[in-house]
TIMAR-841926 format. One record per residue (C-alpha): x, y, z. Coordinates in steps of 0.05 Angstrom, whole numbers. Layout:
// residues N
<u = X; v = Y; w = Z>
...
// end
This chain:
// residues 269
<u = 2869; v = -3763; w = -1034>
<u = 2926; v = -3722; w = -1063>
<u = 2889; v = -3657; w = -1079>
<u = 2856; v = -3610; w = -1031>
<u = 2784; v = -3590; w = -1045>
<u = 2781; v = -3539; w = -988>
<u = 2788; v = -3465; w = -1001>
<u = 2812; v = -3420; w = -945>
<u = 2763; v = -3367; w = -920>
<u = 2769; v = -3300; w = -884>
<u = 2757; v = -3336; w = -818>
<u = 2815; v = -3383; w = -832>
<u = 2861; v = -3324; w = -843>
<u = 2837; v = -3291; w = -778>
<u = 2850; v = -3355; w = -740>
<u = 2920; v = -3364; w = -769>
<u = 2937; v = -3292; w = -754>
<u = 2912; v = -3297; w = -681>
<u = 2954; v = -3359; w = -670>
<u = 3014; v = -3329; w = -704>
<u = 3011; v = -3265; w = -662>
<u = 2996; v = -3298; w = -595>
<u = 3024; v = -3369; w = -595>
<u = 3075; v = -3377; w = -651>
<u = 3135; v = -3378; w = -604>
<u = 3104; v = -3418; w = -547>
<u = 3130; v = -3484; w = -575>
<u = 3201; v = -3459; w = -587>
<u = 3255; v = -3510; w = -571>
<u = 3328; v = -3519; w = -586>
<u = 3318; v = -3580; w = -630>
<u = 3268; v = -3553; w = -681>
<u = 3259; v = -3482; w = -658>
<u = 3194; v = -3456; w = -688>
<u = 3173; v = -3522; w = -720>
<u = 3118; v = -3541; w = -672>
<u = 3093; v = -3469; w = -669>
<u = 3088; v = -3467; w = -745>
<u = 3047; v = -3531; w = -745>
<u = 3001; v = -3506; w = -690>
<u = 2989; v = -3441; w = -728>
<u = 2960; v = -3477; w = -790>
<u = 2936; v = -3543; w = -760>
<u = 2861; v = -3527; w = -764>
<u = 2869; v = -3510; w = -837>
<u = 2909; v = -3573; w = -851>
<u = 2854; v = -3615; w = -819>
<u = 2803; v = -3582; w = -865>
<u = 2847; v = -3595; w = -926>
<u = 2867; v = -3667; w = -912>
<u = 2813; v = -3691; w = -864>
<u = 2819; v = -3716; w = -793>
<u = 2863; v = -3776; w = -777>
<u = 2883; v = -3789; w = -849>
<u = 2951; v = -3814; w = -873>
<u = 2958; v = -3749; w = -912>
<u = 2947; v = -3706; w = -851>
<u = 2998; v = -3746; w = -811>
<u = 3048; v = -3741; w = -866>
<u = 3041; v = -3666; w = -874>
<u = 3041; v = -3655; w = -799>
<u = 3107; v = -3692; w = -795>
<u = 3134; v = -3647; w = -851>
<u = 3114; v = -3583; w = -815>
<u = 3146; v = -3603; w = -749>
<u = 3215; v = -3604; w = -780>
<u = 3266; v = -3551; w = -763>
<u = 3240; v = -3480; w = -779>
<u = 3264; v = -3413; w = -754>
<u = 3251; v = -3344; w = -783>
<u = 3231; v = -3274; w = -763>
<u = 3165; v = -3269; w = -725>
<u = 3150; v = -3208; w = -767>
<u = 3153; v = -3244; w = -834>
<u = 3134; v = -3316; w = -817>
<u = 3063; v = -3310; w = -844>
<u = 3089; v = -3292; w = -913>
<u = 3119; v = -3362; w = -915>
<u = 3055; v = -3390; w = -885>
<u = 3012; v = -3357; w = -938>
<u = 3053; v = -3383; w = -996>
<u = 3055; v = -3452; w = -963>
<u = 2979; v = -3455; w = -956>
<u = 2969; v = -3432; w = -1028>
<u = 3012; v = -3489; w = -1053>
<u = 2978; v = -3541; w = -1007>
<u = 2909; v = -3517; w = -1026>
<u = 2926; v = -3525; w = -1100>
<u = 2969; v = -3588; w = -1099>
<u = 2952; v = -3623; w = -1033>
<u = 3002; v = -3674; w = -1008>
<u = 3035; v = -3674; w = -1076>
<u = 3063; v = -3606; w = -1060>
<u = 3099; v = -3631; w = -997>
<u = 3169; v = -3627; w = -1027>
<u = 3156; v = -3558; w = -1056>
<u = 3132; v = -3533; w = -988>
<u = 3193; v = -3562; w = -952>
<u = 3240; v = -3530; w = -1002>
<u = 3203; v = -3464; w = -998>
<u = 3207; v = -3461; w = -921>
<u = 3281; v = -3480; w = -921>
<u = 3298; v = -3429; w = -975>
<u = 3259; v = -3371; w = -948>
<u = 3267; v = -3375; w = -873>
<u = 3339; v = -3349; w = -874>
<u = 3329; v = -3288; w = -919>
<u = 3265; v = -3268; w = -883>
<u = 3298; v = -3277; w = -815>
<u = 3353; v = -3229; w = -835>
<u = 3304; v = -3177; w = -864>
<u = 3253; v = -3182; w = -808>
<u = 3304; v = -3178; w = -752>
<u = 3341; v = -3120; w = -785>
<u = 3279; v = -3078; w = -797>
<u = 3229; v = -3097; w = -743>
<u = 3273; v = -3122; w = -686>
<u = 3328; v = -3070; w = -693>
<u = 3314; v = -3011; w = -739>
<u = 3243; v = -2994; w = -719>
<u = 3252; v = -3002; w = -644>
<u = 3317; v = -2961; w = -648>
<u = 3285; v = -2903; w = -686>
<u = 3219; v = -2899; w = -649>
<u = 3250; v = -2919; w = -582>
<u = 3300; v = -2863; w = -589>
<u = 3245; v = -2813; w = -605>
<u = 3204; v = -2836; w = -546>
<u = 3264; v = -2836; w = -498>
<u = 3287; v = -2767; w = -520>
<u = 3217; v = -2738; w = -509>
<u = 3212; v = -2773; w = -442>
<u = 3279; v = -2742; w = -420>
<u = 3251; v = -2673; w = -438>
<u = 3186; v = -2687; w = -400>
<u = 3143; v = -2695; w = -463>
<u = 3093; v = -2754; w = -458>
<u = 3079; v = -2754; w = -533>
<u = 3136; v = -2804; w = -543>
<u = 3097; v = -2861; w = -511>
<u = 3040; v = -2850; w = -562>
<u = 3091; v = -2850; w = -619>
<u = 3117; v = -2917; w = -593>
<u = 3047; v = -2946; w = -587>
<u = 3027; v = -2924; w = -657>
<u = 3090; v = -2954; w = -686>
<u = 3077; v = -3021; w = -653>
<u = 3004; v = -3021; w = -676>
<u = 3028; v = -3008; w = -747>
<u = 3075; v = -3068; w = -742>
<u = 3018; v = -3112; w = -718>
<u = 2974; v = -3089; w = -776>
<u = 3030; v = -3105; w = -824>
<u = 3037; v = -3175; w = -795>
<u = 2962; v = -3185; w = -800>
<u = 2955; v = -3163; w = -873>
<u = 3015; v = -3200; w = -902>
<u = 2986; v = -3269; w = -894>
<u = 2928; v = -3260; w = -943>
<u = 2972; v = -3221; w = -991>
<u = 3023; v = -3278; w = -993>
<u = 2968; v = -3329; w = -1002>
<u = 2939; v = -3291; w = -1062>
<u = 3006; v = -3282; w = -1094>
<u = 3029; v = -3353; w = -1080>
<u = 3094; v = -3379; w = -1108>
<u = 3100; v = -3319; w = -1156>
<u = 3116; v = -3275; w = -1095>
<u = 3181; v = -3313; w = -1085>
<u = 3206; v = -3301; w = -1156>
<u = 3184; v = -3228; w = -1152>
<u = 3220; v = -3213; w = -1087>
<u = 3280; v = -3259; w = -1092>
<u = 3327; v = -3210; w = -1127>
<u = 3308; v = -3155; w = -1078>
<u = 3320; v = -3193; w = -1013>
<u = 3396; v = -3185; w = -1010>
<u = 3393; v = -3111; w = -1026>
<u = 3338; v = -3098; w = -976>
<u = 3375; v = -3136; w = -922>
<u = 3440; v = -3098; w = -934>
<u = 3403; v = -3030; w = -935>
<u = 3366; v = -3045; w = -871>
<u = 3430; v = -3069; w = -836>
<u = 3468; v = -3006; w = -858>
<u = 3412; v = -2961; w = -835>
<u = 3409; v = -2998; w = -768>
<u = 3484; v = -2989; w = -756>
<u = 3478; v = -2915; w = -774>
<u = 3422; v = -2906; w = -724>
<u = 3460; v = -2942; w = -670>
<u = 3519; v = -2895; w = -682>
<u = 3473; v = -2835; w = -677>
<u = 3443; v = -2861; w = -612>
<u = 3512; v = -2871; w = -582>
<u = 3529; v = -2798; w = -596>
<u = 3463; v = -2770; w = -570>
<u = 3438; v = -2816; w = -515>
<u = 3502; v = -2839; w = -478>
<u = 3516; v = -2776; w = -439>
<u = 3582; v = -2788; w = -403>
<u = 3642; v = -2742; w = -402>
<u = 3708; v = -2735; w = -365>
<u = 3705; v = -2689; w = -304>
<u = 3776; v = -2705; w = -283>
<u = 3820; v = -2643; w = -297>
<u = 3891; v = -2653; w = -271>
<u = 3934; v = -2592; w = -257>
<u = 4007; v = -2585; w = -279>
<u = 4036; v = -2524; w = -245>
<u = 3988; v = -2467; w = -261>
<u = 3958; v = -2503; w = -320>
<u = 3894; v = -2544; w = -314>
<u = 3885; v = -2597; w = -367>
<u = 3813; v = -2603; w = -391>
<u = 3813; v = -2677; w = -410>
<u = 3744; v = -2675; w = -441>
<u = 3763; v = -2616; w = -486>
<u = 3826; v = -2652; w = -508>
<u = 3787; v = -2715; w = -525>
<u = 3736; v = -2673; w = -564>
<u = 3791; v = -2645; w = -607>
<u = 3812; v = -2717; w = -625>
<u = 3740; v = -2743; w = -636>
<u = 3676; v = -2714; w = -606>
<u = 3637; v = -2763; w = -562>
<u = 3698; v = -2810; w = -558>
<u = 3682; v = -2832; w = -487>
<u = 3611; v = -2855; w = -503>
<u = 3637; v = -2892; w = -564>
<u = 3690; v = -2925; w = -521>
<u = 3638; v = -2947; w = -469>
<u = 3594; v = -2977; w = -523>
<u = 3654; v = -3012; w = -554>
<u = 3673; v = -3040; w = -486>
<u = 3603; v = -3068; w = -476>
<u = 3605; v = -3098; w = -545>
<u = 3672; v = -3131; w = -529>
<u = 3645; v = -3159; w = -463>
<u = 3584; v = -3189; w = -497>
<u = 3630; v = -3229; w = -541>
<u = 3662; v = -3264; w = -482>
<u = 3641; v = -3333; w = -459>
<u = 3587; v = -3335; w = -404>
<u = 3576; v = -3260; w = -411>
<u = 3503; v = -3238; w = -415>
<u = 3470; v = -3171; w = -426>
<u = 3447; v = -3170; w = -353>
<u = 3518; v = -3180; w = -328>
<u = 3543; v = -3127; w = -375>
<u = 3490; v = -3077; w = -350>
<u = 3511; v = -3088; w = -277>
<u = 3585; v = -3081; w = -295>
<u = 3571; v = -3015; w = -330>
<u = 3530; v = -2990; w = -271>
<u = 3583; v = -3009; w = -218>
<u = 3641; v = -2980; w = -258>
<u = 3605; v = -2916; w = -274>
<u = 3583; v = -2905; w = -202>
<u = 3654; v = -2918; w = -177>
<u = 3686; v = -2871; w = -228>
<u = 3634; v = -2819; w = -214>
<u = 3645; v = -2823; w = -140>
<u = 3719; v = -2809; w = -147>
<u = 3706; v = -2752; w = -196>
<u = 3733; v = -2783; w = -260>
<u = 3669; v = -2780; w = -300>
<u = 3604; v = -2742; w = -296>
<u = 3540; v = -2734; w = -337>
// end
């Protein structure tokens, strides 16, 4: 058997989406990363296409356990195109599927992580946090609605990619780089805006020279407004580039340093 006579149904798409949303990362490992999770996501459909305990099933299972790593938010686009090819060509499409997964996992990882792991949480998280600071509970509902919208997007993309098949790759290929660059730029812009609005630290130290009191914060503002918050964020970024430094360690360092400087009157909120 080289061709698949099985056609995917709505129930198949629902099962794949459930597994993708809930279990895709459970098999993550340092050797093949998402390879086993990818196989588990589509294994019931592969069994329907190739039959149980057949040489073709074993061969395609071995193919799908190879190294794979992409964005959780775009992985089912690759899955949908993959299944469309396998449904049409069966085991004869194995090389096409392998090349497709290898070629698309990098670009989709960059786009998905830029938009869904950085940009959207930054924007809606900032809105929710700002409202929470002002005592407005609406922010939590904005955050929930945003996350639900992301889940709906992940649910819908599988069937869309399956219908479009390989033509989706040629349609989107020339847009991937531009979309990635735009999302990255917007994400950096939003991080800069958050530094200026959410990191509320200023110099309270005001040394006196004779009868003149130097307002250090005012002098810094004349050089560059919000220079101290930018310096703190830059310091954290520098620390995270050091060996054996983790985000948890960086958080504790910032807490200890800020408490110490605040206690001696150097900085304040």
